[in-house]
C-alpha positions as CSV (number, residue, x, y, z in Angstrom):
1,M,123.0,115.1,113.8
2,S,123.8,118.6,113.0
3,G,127.7,117.7,113.6
4,R,127.9,115.7,110.5
5,D,125.4,117.8,108.4
6,N,127.3,119.0,105.4
7,G,124.9,120.4,102.9
8,R,121.3,120.5,102.6
9,A,118.3,119.9,100.1
10,F,115.2,121.2,98.9
11,I,112.1,119.4,97.8
12,G,109.7,120.4,95.4
13,S,105.8,119.2,95.2
14,F,102.3,119.4,94.6
15,T,100.6,121.7,96.8
16,S,97.2,120.6,94.8
17,A,97.9,117.1,95.5
18,G,98.5,117.4,98.8
19,G,102.3,118.7,99.1
20,R,103.4,121.2,101.6
21,G,105.3,123.5,99.6
22,I,109.2,123.4,99.5
23,I,110.7,121.3,102.0
24,H,114.2,122.3,103.0
25,A,116.1,119.3,104.7
26,A,120.0,118.9,106.4
27,V,121.8,116.1,104.4
28,D,123.9,113.8,106.5
29,A,127.4,113.8,105.7
30,G,128.0,110.2,106.6
31,T,124.8,108.5,105.3
32,G,123.3,110.7,102.9
33,A,120.4,110.8,105.1
34,L,117.5,113.5,105.1
35,T,116.2,115.5,108.1
36,E,113.5,118.0,107.6
37,R,114.1,121.8,108.4
38,G,111.3,123.7,107.6
39,V,108.5,124.4,104.7
40,T,108.0,127.0,102.5
41,D,104.4,127.1,101.3
42,T,104.3,130.5,99.3
43,V,104.0,129.3,95.9
44,A,101.5,126.7,94.2
45,D,102.8,123.6,92.8
46,P,106.5,124.3,93.2
47,S,107.2,121.1,91.3
48,F,110.7,121.7,89.9
49,L,113.5,123.6,91.5
50,A,116.8,125.0,90.9
51,L,119.4,126.8,92.8
52,A,121.7,130.0,91.8
53,P,125.7,128.7,91.4
54,D,126.2,130.5,94.9
55,G,123.2,128.7,96.5
56,S,121.9,132.1,97.7
57,V,118.7,132.0,95.4
58,L,116.1,129.0,94.9
59,Y,113.9,129.5,92.0
60,A,110.6,127.3,91.2
61,V,108.3,126.7,88.8
62,S,104.6,126.9,89.6
63,E,103.1,124.4,87.7
64,T,99.8,125.6,87.3
65,D,97.5,126.5,83.9
66,E,98.4,130.3,84.4
67,G,102.3,129.5,84.4
68,A,104.6,131.3,86.6
69,A,108.4,131.1,88.4
70,A,109.4,132.3,91.6
71,A,112.8,133.3,93.2
72,F,113.3,132.8,96.8
73,S,116.4,134.1,99.1
74,V,118.1,131.3,101.0
75,P,119.6,131.6,104.3
76,V,122.9,130.4,105.1
77,A,123.3,127.0,105.9
78,G,122.7,126.1,109.4
79,T,121.0,129.1,110.2
80,E,118.6,128.1,112.6
81,G,114.5,128.4,111.9
82,G,115.9,129.9,108.6
83,R,113.9,129.0,105.3
84,P,113.5,130.4,101.6
85,R,111.9,133.8,101.6
86,L,110.0,135.0,98.2
87,I,112.0,137.6,96.6
88,G,108.8,139.8,94.9
89,D,105.7,138.3,93.6
90,P,105.8,135.1,91.4
91,V,106.0,136.3,87.9
92,P,104.1,134.6,84.7
93,V,106.0,132.6,82.3
94,C,103.7,133.5,79.3
95,G,102.7,129.6,79.2
96,S,101.1,127.0,81.0
97,S,101.9,124.2,83.2
98,P,105.8,125.0,83.5
99,T,107.3,121.7,84.6
100,H,111.2,122.7,84.2
101,L,113.4,125.2,84.8
102,T,117.5,126.0,84.5
103,L,119.8,129.2,84.8
104,T,122.1,130.7,82.5
105,R,123.9,133.2,81.7
106,G,122.1,135.9,83.8
107,H,118.2,134.4,82.9
108,L,115.5,131.6,83.9
109,L,114.6,129.6,81.3
110,T,111.1,127.5,81.8
111,A,109.5,124.9,79.8
112,N,106.0,125.0,79.6
113,Y,104.2,121.9,78.8
114,G,101.0,123.0,78.4
115,S,101.2,125.6,76.2
116,G,104.4,124.0,74.4
117,S,106.9,126.9,74.7
118,V,109.9,127.9,76.3
119,T,109.9,131.3,78.3
120,V,113.2,133.3,79.3
121,L,112.8,135.6,82.4
122,P,115.9,138.0,83.2
123,V,117.2,137.8,86.7
124,G,117.6,140.8,89.0
125,A,120.4,141.9,91.1
126,D,118.8,140.6,93.7
127,G,117.8,137.5,92.3
128,G,114.7,138.1,91.6
129,L,112.6,137.8,88.4
130,L,111.8,140.2,85.8
131,A,109.0,140.2,83.1
132,A,109.4,137.9,80.6
133,A,112.0,138.9,77.7
134,G,111.1,136.0,75.2
135,V,108.7,132.8,74.5
136,L,109.7,130.7,71.9
137,Q,106.8,128.5,70.7
138,H,106.6,125.0,69.5
139,Q,105.1,123.4,66.7
140,G,104.1,119.9,66.0
141,A,102.2,117.2,66.9
142,G,103.0,113.3,67.4
143,P,100.8,110.2,66.7
144,N,99.6,109.0,70.5
145,P,96.0,111.0,70.3
146,D,95.9,111.6,74.0
147,R,99.4,113.0,75.1
148,Q,100.6,114.1,71.2
149,R,98.1,116.9,69.8
150,G,100.2,119.7,70.2
151,P,103.4,120.4,71.4
152,H,104.6,119.6,74.8
153,A,107.9,121.4,76.3
154,H,108.8,119.3,79.4
155,Q,112.4,119.7,80.0
156,V,114.9,122.7,79.2
157,V,118.6,122.5,79.6
158,T,121.9,124.2,78.6
159,D,124.6,121.9,76.6
160,P,127.8,121.2,78.5
161,T,129.5,124.4,76.8
162,G,126.7,126.7,78.1
163,R,126.3,127.7,74.4
164,W,123.5,125.8,73.4
165,V,119.7,125.6,74.9
166,L,118.0,122.1,74.4
167,A,114.4,121.8,74.9
168,T,112.7,118.0,74.7
169,D,108.9,118.0,73.4
170,L,107.1,115.5,74.5
171,G,104.2,116.2,72.0
172,S,106.4,116.5,68.8
173,D,108.6,113.8,69.6
174,S,111.5,116.2,69.3
175,V,114.4,117.9,70.7
176,R,114.9,121.9,69.7
177,I,118.2,123.7,70.0
178,S,118.1,127.3,70.4
179,A,120.7,129.8,71.2
180,L,120.1,132.8,73.9
181,D,120.4,136.4,72.9
182,T,121.4,137.6,76.5
183,A,120.9,141.5,75.1
184,S,117.5,140.7,74.2
185,G,116.1,137.7,76.2
186,E,115.2,135.8,73.5
187,L,115.9,132.3,71.8
188,A,116.9,132.3,68.4
189,P,116.2,128.7,67.2
190,H,119.2,126.8,65.6
191,G,117.8,123.4,64.7
192,E,115.3,120.7,65.8
193,T,115.9,116.6,66.2
194,A,113.2,114.4,64.9
195,L,112.9,111.3,67.3
196,R,110.8,108.3,66.7
197,P,107.2,109.0,66.4
198,G,105.1,108.4,69.5
199,S,108.1,108.0,71.5
200,G,107.1,111.2,73.6
201,P,111.1,112.5,74.8
202,R,110.9,113.7,78.2
203,H,114.3,114.4,79.6
204,L,117.6,114.2,78.7
205,A,121.1,114.2,80.2
206,F,124.7,114.8,79.0
207,H,127.6,112.4,79.5
208,P,130.4,114.1,81.5
209,A,132.7,113.7,78.3
210,G,130.0,116.3,76.5
211,G,130.1,114.3,73.1
212,H,126.7,112.2,74.0
213,A,123.0,113.1,75.4
214,Y,120.6,110.4,76.3
215,V,117.1,111.3,76.0
216,L,114.5,109.4,78.0
217,N,111.3,108.6,76.4
218,E,108.1,108.8,78.4
219,L,105.4,107.0,76.2
220,T,107.7,104.2,75.2
221,P,110.2,103.5,78.0
222,T,113.2,103.7,76.2
223,L,116.2,105.6,76.0
224,T,117.3,107.3,73.0
225,V,121.4,107.7,72.4
226,C,122.6,110.4,70.6
227,R,125.7,112.0,69.7
228,W,126.2,115.9,70.4
229,D,128.1,117.9,68.3
230,A,128.7,121.2,70.1
231,E,130.7,122.9,67.5
232,Q,127.9,123.1,65.3
233,G,125.1,122.4,68.3
234,V,123.8,119.3,66.5
235,L,122.2,116.4,68.2
236,E,122.1,112.8,66.1
237,P,120.3,110.1,67.5
238,L,122.1,106.8,67.3
239,G,119.6,104.3,68.6
240,E,117.4,103.0,71.4
241,T,117.7,100.8,74.6
242,P,114.9,99.7,76.5
243,V,114.7,100.8,80.3
244,L,112.5,97.7,81.1
245,P,112.8,94.0,80.6
246,D,110.8,92.5,78.0
247,S,108.9,90.5,80.6
248,V,107.5,93.3,82.0
249,D,104.0,94.1,81.0
250,T,103.2,96.6,83.6
251,E,102.2,100.2,81.8
252,S,105.1,102.4,83.0
253,Y,105.9,105.6,81.7
254,A,109.6,107.1,82.3
255,S,110.4,109.9,84.0
256,E,114.0,111.3,85.0
257,V,117.6,110.1,83.4
258,V,120.7,110.4,85.3
259,V,124.4,109.9,84.2
260,S,127.0,108.9,86.7
261,L,130.2,111.4,87.4
262,D,131.9,108.9,86.1
263,G,130.6,107.9,83.1
264,R,130.2,104.1,83.2
265,F,126.0,104.1,84.1
266,V,122.8,105.3,83.3
267,W,119.9,105.2,85.8
268,A,116.4,106.0,84.8
269,A,113.3,106.1,87.0
270,N,109.8,104.4,85.6
271,R,106.5,105.5,86.9
272,G,104.1,102.7,87.1
273,H,106.7,99.7,87.3
274,D,108.2,101.9,89.8
275,S,111.7,101.2,89.7
276,I,115.1,102.4,88.7
277,A,116.7,101.1,85.5
278,V,120.5,100.7,85.9
279,L,122.2,100.6,82.4
280,A,125.7,100.3,82.0
281,L,127.7,102.2,79.2
282,D,130.6,100.6,76.9
283,E,133.6,102.5,76.0
284,T,132.2,104.6,73.2
285,Y,129.4,105.9,75.4
286,E,126.9,104.6,72.4
287,K,125.7,101.3,73.4
288,P,123.8,101.4,76.9
289,E,122.9,97.4,78.3
290,L,119.8,97.1,80.6
291,V,121.6,95.5,83.8
292,T,118.9,95.3,86.1
293,T,116.0,97.4,87.8
294,V,115.3,98.0,91.5
295,P,112.1,98.7,93.4
296,C,112.4,102.6,93.4
297,G,111.1,102.6,97.5
298,G,107.9,104.0,97.0
299,R,105.2,104.8,94.2
300,W,105.5,107.0,91.1
301,P,108.9,108.0,90.9
302,R,108.6,111.5,89.3
303,D,112.4,112.5,90.0
304,L,115.5,111.0,90.1
305,T,118.8,112.9,91.7
306,L,122.3,112.1,92.2
307,D,124.1,113.6,95.2
308,P,126.8,116.1,94.2
309,A,129.7,113.4,95.1
310,G,128.0,111.2,92.9
311,R,127.7,108.2,95.8
312,R,124.1,108.0,96.1
313,L,120.7,108.3,94.3
314,Y,117.4,110.1,95.7
315,A,114.0,109.3,94.3
316,A,110.9,111.7,94.8
317,N,108.2,109.1,94.9
318,E,105.1,111.6,93.9
319,H,102.3,108.9,95.2
320,S,103.7,107.4,98.1
321,G,104.7,111.0,99.5
322,D,108.3,110.1,99.8
323,V,112.0,110.8,99.2
324,T,114.2,107.6,98.9
325,W,117.5,107.8,98.7
326,F,119.8,104.7,97.8
327,D,123.8,103.8,98.3
328,I,125.4,103.2,94.6
329,D,127.5,100.0,94.4
330,P,130.4,101.5,92.7
331,E,131.4,98.6,90.8
332,T,127.8,97.4,89.4
333,G,126.2,100.9,89.6
334,I,123.3,99.4,91.4
335,P,121.6,101.4,94.0
336,V,120.8,99.9,97.3
337,R,117.9,101.2,99.3
338,A,119.0,102.8,102.8
339,G,116.6,105.2,104.0
340,S,113.5,107.5,103.1
341,L,111.9,111.1,104.3
342,Q,108.2,111.7,104.1
343,A,107.7,114.1,101.6
344,P,103.7,114.5,100.4
345,A,103.2,114.7,96.5
346,A,107.2,115.0,96.0
347,S,108.2,115.9,92.8
348,C,111.7,116.9,92.5
349,V,115.1,117.1,94.8
350,I,117.6,119.4,94.2
351,F,121.1,120.0,96.6
352,G,123.1,123.3,97.7
């Protein structure tokens, strides 16, 4: 199969739940199939990953109570026996249970769920991480007594212009907008968008045209459509759309949202219902319609990822311990199961 490999994937996992660390895999050019090439197990609970733009450094959160992030050098693709190797020691994020991370302008940002904060770690010349330069602490709570007693930053991303940093906060039902000062490494708060109380925003994804964002809510299985003003740094909620049919009475928690490269479809993963929701967008990008749901290929899809070509979806099914991939029908947007790879306690998939 090596003659057809045209890329590689990295799979994060929860070592505390039986995961083996970070799995690196080859990606078959023709089928999208994943083949395991090795494992890096030097960091506890590397639940979410990110790659440097040139693919030479891999970054991971360590989703533990203490909270840390780590950098790994990545061997050239195709190197026999090559595996990511730790660059220095994991660096504390000065927050607990980091669940997400993103790279921007020479810094790594982490969303710390347990402490409800976002941390900025400068990236060194070798791609390694330096001590935290800034921590932006969120405030607030929501009406759900079990999940919203305080802030819970779940994701941190930059907008398509790279100017703004957005953090979804499940605990306070809001999206925080800030600007990164690259000289100091601190985040300057700019604004906060309040969403429906009790919705529990988890992740968001931007439309490729740049003017809209879709916020997936964990505590109520809905998608909040927002208009995004990149000039002013303002996120305006427009309405919510269910990501499960009305007839479903299964307790379910939405996890990840993905927008197609052509901007016609949105996909959302549902844990509990164990499905992928398919939503079609109208020409305004503001009225998604739930077309159908399809089985995720396993149990508890924690992450959903589009391959770089936009032709396949990959679901990291945490409880069944696999990554399942789907071919996407280009006309309907409906995913069709094509294969799977065993990956105990899988939590995310990235390509590079």
